[in-house]
C-alpha positions as CSV (number, residue, x, y, z in Angstrom):
1,M,0.0,0.0,0.0
2,S,1.4,3.4,-0.9
3,R,1.6,6.0,1.7
4,A,-0.1,9.3,1.3
5,P,2.3,12.2,0.7
6,S,3.2,14.2,3.8
7,P,1.6,17.7,3.9
8,E,3.7,20.7,3.0
9,P,5.0,22.6,6.0
10,T,2.8,25.6,6.9
11,E,3.3,28.7,8.9
12,S,3.0,28.2,12.7
13,A,-0.5,28.5,14.1
14,A,0.9,30.1,17.2
15,P,-0.3,33.7,17.7
16,E,2.8,35.6,16.8
17,M,1.9,38.8,15.0
18,G,4.6,41.1,13.4
19,D,6.5,43.0,16.1
20,R,4.5,41.7,19.0
21,L,3.1,38.5,20.5
22,S,-0.5,37.9,21.2
23,P,-1.4,37.0,24.8
24,A,-0.2,33.4,25.6
25,L,2.2,31.4,27.6
26,Y,5.0,30.4,25.3
27,I,6.8,27.1,26.4
28,T,10.2,27.9,24.9
29,A,13.0,25.5,24.4
30,T,16.6,26.8,24.8
31,P,19.9,25.0,24.0
32,I,21.2,22.1,26.1
33,G,24.8,23.1,25.3
34,N,25.7,24.4,21.8
35,R,24.4,28.0,21.6
36,G,23.5,27.4,18.0
37,D,20.7,25.1,18.9
38,I,18.1,27.7,19.7
39,T,15.5,28.1,17.0
40,L,14.8,31.2,15.0
41,R,11.3,31.2,16.4
42,G,12.5,30.8,19.9
43,L,14.7,33.9,19.5
44,D,11.7,35.9,18.2
45,V,9.6,34.8,21.2
46,L,12.4,35.8,23.7
47,K,12.8,39.1,21.9
48,L,9.1,40.0,22.0
49,A,7.7,38.5,25.2
50,D,6.5,40.9,27.8
51,R,7.9,38.7,30.6
52,V,10.4,35.7,30.6
53,L,9.9,33.2,33.4
54,C,13.1,31.3,34.1
55,E,14.6,28.9,36.7
56,D,17.7,31.0,37.3
57,T,17.7,34.6,36.0
58,R,21.5,34.6,35.8
59,V,21.5,31.7,33.4
60,T,18.8,33.1,31.1
61,R,20.3,36.6,31.2
62,K,23.6,35.2,30.0
63,L,21.8,33.3,27.1
64,L,19.9,36.4,26.1
65,G,23.1,38.4,26.1
66,L,24.7,36.0,23.6
67,Y,22.1,37.2,21.1
68,G,22.0,40.8,22.1
69,L,18.6,40.5,23.8
70,S,17.4,42.1,27.0
71,R,14.0,41.3,28.5
72,Q,12.3,41.5,31.9
73,L,13.2,38.3,33.6
74,V,11.1,36.8,36.4
75,A,12.3,33.8,38.5
76,Y,9.9,30.9,38.4
77,H,11.0,27.7,40.1
78,D,9.9,25.0,42.5
79,H,10.4,27.2,45.6
80,N,8.2,30.2,44.4
81,A,5.9,28.6,41.9
82,D,2.8,28.5,44.1
83,A,3.1,32.2,45.0
84,M,4.0,33.2,41.4
85,R,1.2,31.4,39.5
86,P,-1.6,33.7,40.3
87,Q,0.5,36.7,39.3
88,V,1.4,35.1,36.0
89,L,-2.2,34.2,35.3
90,G,-3.0,37.8,35.9
91,W,-0.5,39.0,33.5
92,L,-1.8,36.7,30.8
93,A,-5.4,37.7,31.5
94,A,-4.4,41.3,31.1
95,G,-3.2,40.7,27.6
96,M,0.6,40.1,28.2
97,S,2.7,37.6,26.5
98,V,4.9,35.4,28.8
99,A,7.7,33.0,27.8
100,L,8.6,30.1,30.1
101,V,12.2,28.7,29.7
102,S,14.3,26.3,31.7
103,D,18.0,26.6,32.3
104,A,18.6,24.3,29.3
105,G,16.4,22.3,27.0
106,T,12.6,22.0,26.8
107,P,10.6,23.3,29.8
108,L,8.5,20.9,31.9
109,I,10.8,17.9,31.1
110,S,12.1,17.3,34.7
111,D,11.6,21.1,35.3
112,P,8.8,23.1,37.0
113,G,6.0,24.4,34.9
114,F,3.2,21.8,34.4
115,K,1.0,23.3,37.2
116,L,1.3,26.7,35.4
117,V,0.2,25.1,32.1
118,R,-2.7,23.3,33.8
119,D,-3.9,26.4,35.5
120,C,-3.7,28.4,32.2
121,R,-5.8,25.7,30.5
122,A,-8.4,25.8,33.3
123,A,-8.6,29.6,33.0
124,G,-9.1,29.5,29.3
125,L,-5.7,31.2,28.6
126,A,-3.7,30.3,25.6
127,V,-0.6,28.1,25.8
128,T,1.6,27.3,22.9
129,A,4.9,25.3,22.4
130,V,8.0,26.7,20.9
131,P,9.9,23.5,20.5
132,G,13.6,22.9,20.2
133,A,16.5,21.2,22.0
134,S,15.8,18.4,24.5
135,A,18.3,16.2,26.3
136,L,15.8,13.4,26.4
137,L,15.3,13.3,22.6
138,A,19.0,14.0,21.8
139,A,20.1,11.0,23.9
140,L,17.5,8.7,22.3
141,A,18.7,9.8,18.9
142,I,22.3,8.9,19.4
143,A,22.1,5.9,21.9
144,G,21.4,3.2,19.3
145,Q,18.6,1.7,21.4
146,P,15.0,1.1,20.3
147,T,13.0,4.4,20.1
148,D,9.6,3.1,19.1
149,R,8.7,2.8,22.8
150,F,10.5,4.5,25.6
151,F,9.8,5.2,29.3
152,F,11.2,8.4,30.7
153,L,12.0,8.1,34.5
154,G,13.5,11.6,35.0
155,F,15.7,11.7,38.1
156,L,15.5,8.7,40.3
157,A,15.9,8.7,44.1
158,A,19.2,9.7,45.5
159,K,19.4,6.7,48.0
160,S,20.3,3.3,46.6
161,A,17.5,1.4,48.4
162,A,14.7,3.7,47.1
163,R,16.4,3.8,43.7
164,R,16.4,0.0,43.4
165,T,12.7,-0.1,44.3
166,Q,11.9,2.4,41.5
167,L,14.0,0.3,39.1
168,A,12.3,-2.9,40.2
169,E,8.9,-1.3,39.4
170,V,9.9,-0.9,35.7
171,A,11.9,-4.0,35.3
172,G,9.1,-5.6,33.4
173,V,8.4,-2.7,31.1
174,R,9.3,-3.7,27.5
175,S,10.6,-0.3,26.5
176,T,13.9,1.6,26.4
177,L,14.3,3.4,29.7
178,V,15.7,7.0,29.9
179,V,17.1,8.4,33.2
180,Y,18.6,11.8,34.1
181,E,21.4,11.7,36.7
182,S,23.9,13.9,38.3
183,P,27.6,13.0,37.6
184,R,28.3,12.3,41.3
185,R,25.5,9.7,41.5
186,L,26.2,8.1,38.1
187,A,28.3,5.2,39.3
188,G,25.7,4.4,42.0
189,L,22.8,4.5,39.6
190,L,24.6,2.2,37.1
191,A,25.4,-0.3,39.9
192,D,21.8,-0.4,41.0
193,A,20.6,-0.7,37.4
194,A,23.0,-3.6,36.8
195,A,21.6,-5.3,39.8
196,M,17.9,-4.8,39.1
197,L,17.8,-4.9,35.3
198,P,20.0,-7.9,34.3
199,G,21.1,-8.6,30.8
200,R,20.7,-5.1,29.4
201,E,22.8,-2.9,27.3
202,A,22.9,0.8,28.1
203,V,24.5,4.1,26.9
204,V,25.8,7.0,29.0
205,C,25.4,10.3,27.1
206,R,27.3,13.2,28.7
207,E,27.8,16.8,27.8
208,M,25.7,16.5,24.6
209,T,26.2,19.1,22.0
210,K,29.2,20.5,23.9
211,M,32.9,20.4,23.2
212,F,33.6,17.4,25.4
213,E,30.6,15.3,24.4
214,E,30.9,11.7,25.4
215,T,28.9,8.6,24.6
216,V,29.8,5.3,26.2
217,A,27.9,2.1,25.3
218,K,28.4,-1.2,27.2
219,S,26.4,-3.6,29.3
220,L,25.1,-2.2,32.6
221,P,27.7,-4.1,34.7
222,E,30.5,-2.9,32.4
223,L,29.3,0.7,32.7
224,A,29.0,0.4,36.5
225,A,32.6,-0.9,36.7
226,H,33.9,1.8,34.3
227,Y,32.4,4.7,36.1
228,A,33.3,3.4,39.5
229,A,36.9,3.3,38.5
230,V,37.2,6.7,36.9
231,E,37.2,10.2,38.3
232,T,33.7,11.6,38.8
233,P,32.6,12.9,35.3
234,K,31.5,16.5,34.8
235,G,28.4,17.8,33.1
236,E,24.8,16.8,32.4
237,V,24.2,13.0,32.1
238,V,21.5,11.0,30.4
239,V,21.4,7.2,30.7
240,V,19.6,5.2,28.0
241,I,18.9,1.6,29.0
242,G,17.9,-0.9,26.4
243,P,14.7,-3.0,26.8
244,P,14.8,-6.4,28.5
245,T,15.6,-9.4,26.4
246,D,13.1,-12.2,26.1
247,E,15.4,-14.4,28.2
248,A,15.5,-11.8,31.0
249,M,11.7,-11.4,30.9
250,A,11.4,-15.1,31.1
251,W,12.9,-15.1,34.6
252,S,9.9,-14.0,36.6
253,S,10.1,-13.5,40.4
254,A,8.2,-16.8,40.8
255,R,10.7,-18.7,38.6
256,I,13.6,-17.2,40.4
257,D,12.1,-18.2,43.8
258,A,11.6,-21.7,42.5
259,A,15.1,-21.9,41.2
260,L,16.6,-20.6,44.5
261,R,14.6,-23.1,46.5
262,D,15.8,-26.0,44.3
263,A,19.4,-24.8,44.7
264,L,19.1,-24.3,48.4
265,A,18.1,-27.9,48.8
266,E,21.7,-28.9,48.0
267,H,23.8,-25.8,48.3
268,S,24.7,-23.0,50.7
269,V,23.0,-19.6,50.2
270,K,26.1,-18.2,48.6
271,D,26.4,-21.1,46.1
272,A,22.7,-21.2,45.4
273,A,22.7,-17.5,44.6
274,A,25.8,-18.0,42.3
275,L,24.1,-20.8,40.4
276,V,20.9,-19.0,39.8
277,A,22.8,-15.9,38.9
278,S,24.7,-17.8,36.2
279,A,21.5,-19.2,34.8
280,S,19.3,-16.1,34.9
281,G,21.6,-13.1,34.6
282,V,20.2,-11.6,37.7
283,A,22.8,-10.0,40.0
284,K,24.3,-12.4,42.5
285,K,23.9,-9.9,45.3
286,V,20.2,-9.5,44.7
287,L,19.8,-13.3,44.6
288,Y,21.7,-13.8,47.8
289,S,19.4,-11.5,49.7
290,R,16.4,-13.2,48.2
291,A,17.8,-16.6,49.1
292,M,18.3,-15.5,52.7
293,E,14.7,-14.4,52.8
294,L,13.5,-17.7,51.4
295,R,15.6,-19.8,53.7
296,E,14.2,-18.0,56.7
297,A,10.6,-18.2,55.4
298,D,10.9,-22.0,54.7
299,K,12.2,-22.8,58.2
């Protein structure tokens, strides 16, 4: 069957008009690194908006200065958002145009802002997207993992136990997983992911679009060992984890428990965990803890 031709590009339906913007909240993407990655439309919006809401006014002022722009900047972040939202809604209702930016990339992707968009919608105020750079999409594009289905986890918990619980909750999701992480917690995240998501390939994307961009693709255990051995990396980090293999999915928790019980009948806890780890690909440390639980429960 032949595919219908794609429609020709058209002018944006967003309400920009000549040398002014019509009243709306403009969700405006900014570069994630390379300054050239801002769009022409994004520059127009930042040039003409009556107010620019930003996480850190210093970061946005520096960005605007690169393009010779100067606008009235207003801080909008997690700590003041509840107090600021009524004022922003008032500006929009009075006919002003307001651009919302994050420090880097597309706003609302692990950044504050969704409550503002929701309240604008509820009040019947216009909201429009000014798309552009996104660390999430950039990492997916270069990781070499399936992109037809992906699950974005944002930033996981800082502590290992809570992080492992979060990873266990998505272990059965047949999708590529995408995680944001700080450089100082990267090694810990990879170690937990290796334990909870056995048999998976992953890619660490760091400093994307910048001078020292780095992409490292290995198995999760190899990545965990690599980043545990090197100096803490610098810059923004996105981890893309491939989907589970059929073999990994086949080892359900019930099957693992059955295999551990069989092994415990003839072996020590340590040896039983090692045997099941070899067969299933599940981390030996995880299996050891589970074997201890089963041994106590079966007494």
